[in-house]
C-alpha positions, 0 to 999 in steps of 0.5 A: 217283544213278539212273544210277549205280545202273543202271550198278552193276546192269549191272556185276553182271548184264551185265559185258560190256555194262558194259564196252562202255558204259564204253568208249563214255563214255571213248573215243567223243569228240564230234566237234563242240561247237556251243556253242564260240565258234568254232562260233557262225557256223555253229551259231548258238549266239550267238543266243537263238532258235537256242539255243532251237531246239537245246533243242527238238531235244533235247526232241523227238529221242531218237536224232537230236539227237547225230548232227545236232550233229556234222554239219560247218559249217552242215549241223548247223543246217540239219538241226536246222531241217529236223527241227523243221519235220518234227516240227511238221508230224507233231505236227499230223497225229498230233493226233486232237483237231483236227477235220479241217476245222481240220487240213486247211488248216493241213497243206496250208499248212504250208510257207507258215506255216513262213516266216510271221513270228510264226506259231504253233499253240496248239490241240493237245490237252493230251496231245500230247507235242510241243505246246510246239514249236508253241506257240513255232513263231514261233522256228522261223520266225525261224531258217528265214528265216535259212537259206541260200536253197539249203537253204530251197528244198529244205526247203520243197519237201519240206515241201509234198510231205509235208504234202499226203500227210499231209493226204490220209491224215488226211482218210481217217482223219477220214472213215472213222473209221480208216485201214487200209493195204490193200496193200504198195503203200499201205504203201510210199506212206505210208512214202514221204510220212512218211520217204522224202521226208525222205531225198530232202530230206537227199540234196538238202541234202547235194549243195547243201552241196558236201560231197557229190557233185552227182550224189547228188541224183539218187539219190532211189530209194536215198534213198527206200529208206533212209527206208523201212527206218527208217520200217518198222522203227519201225512194226514195233517200235511195233506195240502202242503204235500199235494202242492209239492206233488207228494201223494201219500194218501192211498188211492184205495181210500180216496178214488172210490168217491169219484176223485181223479186226483188228490187235489180234487178234494179241495178244488171240486168243493165236495166237502162231504166226500172229502171229509169221508176220505179224511175219516178213512185216513184217520181210521187207518191211523187209529188201528195202531193206537193200541199197539203204541200203548202196548209198546209204552207198557214195556218201557221202564226208563222214565226218560225213554218213556217220555221220549216215546209218549209225548209224540204219540200223545200229540199224534192222537191230539192231531188226529182228533183235530183233523177228523171231520175238519174241512180246514185241513184241506185248505191249510196246514193245521196244528194243535195249539201251544197250550194243548201241546204243553199240557200233553207234555206235562201229562205224558209221564206214565202209561195210565195217563197216556192211555187216558189221553188216548181215551179222551181224544178217541171220545172226541173223534167218536163225538165228531163222527157222523152216522152217514159217513161210510166209516162211521161204524168202523170208527166207532169200533176203533174208538171202542177198542181204545176205550177197552184197552184203557178199562182192561189195563186201568179200570176206571172204577178203581181210584188211586190215591196216596192212601191207597186204592178206593172204588167209585161208588157210582160205578155199577162195577163197584157193586159187582166187586163188593158182591164178590168180596161178600161171597168169598167172605161168606164161603170162608166163614162157612168153611176155612178150607175155602180160603184162597191159596197164598201167592207163594203156594206150590202144589207139593202133593201134586208134584210128588205124584208127578215125580213118582209117576215119572220114576215108575215109568223109568223103572218099567222101561228099564225092566223091559230093556233088561228082559229083552237083552236077557231072554231075546236071542241076539241076531 
């Protein structure tokens, strides 16, 4: 009843958004039903323990559950377990009620505990939202031990790297009372531990599955960058909630130079102008990962893997545009509207469309930028880089259709392209030898010269050696 009421209210207040949601519910088909009989061998739905894991996924993830379930074959089950392990680790690290002397050994041994039959954790505080996952963690352990060895190895390796980074930060927090990230480099390192490593693990799993190219697992810099884009967007959006819970992730290098002594001063002092300048600095820092994320998406060939990666980064760009120069972000947790999220899900199906989404939100950010903001020029340059990436890879004057490609007559580049076509045609008419070389052309004459030169050099070398052996006395 509540959902029907909200939809009726949306129809009256935002009719275009209502139409988008109706289109989403009617036409956006789920690509896979993990409960179907034919999916049981790969989804594990026929096992009680795996069904409980799918329930845990729904309970702990608001955004990733749907796209995880649509991954092909055993990837869905593998990534489900990967997500639950990371969620369990994060739940222990976040729980401030656990003493450091108790937390440290658990964090640093979590990759071993994750494969220890019967292990679970019962000492989370009563207010920890995902404590139920650790109360029944023995079910996670049971299913992890069923994973293919190539997947299990990757997941445990990433878990070990992440747990040590988290343990270091947790120890600092327990020792110093709170942890402030001092520099952008510290901020990048923290985000690497909590998100960049997740991207590395996913990339290695994609390659191990055979659904993506084997070389993809070497693109760890791009994978890390995409993880940082998602994590930094969440950190920006969740500012108020994090500060109230005494989690300080914004680097002091960005906010302290405007006269604030504590992060809470950004909403308590009422200095909205300087607060939004800091906000723009955080968004600027996140945007430097945008083009790397697009480069990563270009490498993917499996559609389900592409959608899994593309939807979150599209929503991240939308969230950055929403937060940018928005003082409300300091007062409450803001989110993009459901209709906007639905539209992004429907559009994020190929690299060109995702790049277009990035360009659209980059333009919105640039439009909201204010010239007196110290970050104005840098924001403009960063938005221009996204624009440049799109134009370099998908020139906007080329119009794609079912009948082929055409060119936008209103775009000046079309005139340049036509002039070049005319020049080539005139050269060809004047002398047919000016015709462009065929795609399969191989310079056989040049190759013959090179081979002949190499044979001549080998012959001369052999002659010199023979002369030396024949006429020079041996010692």
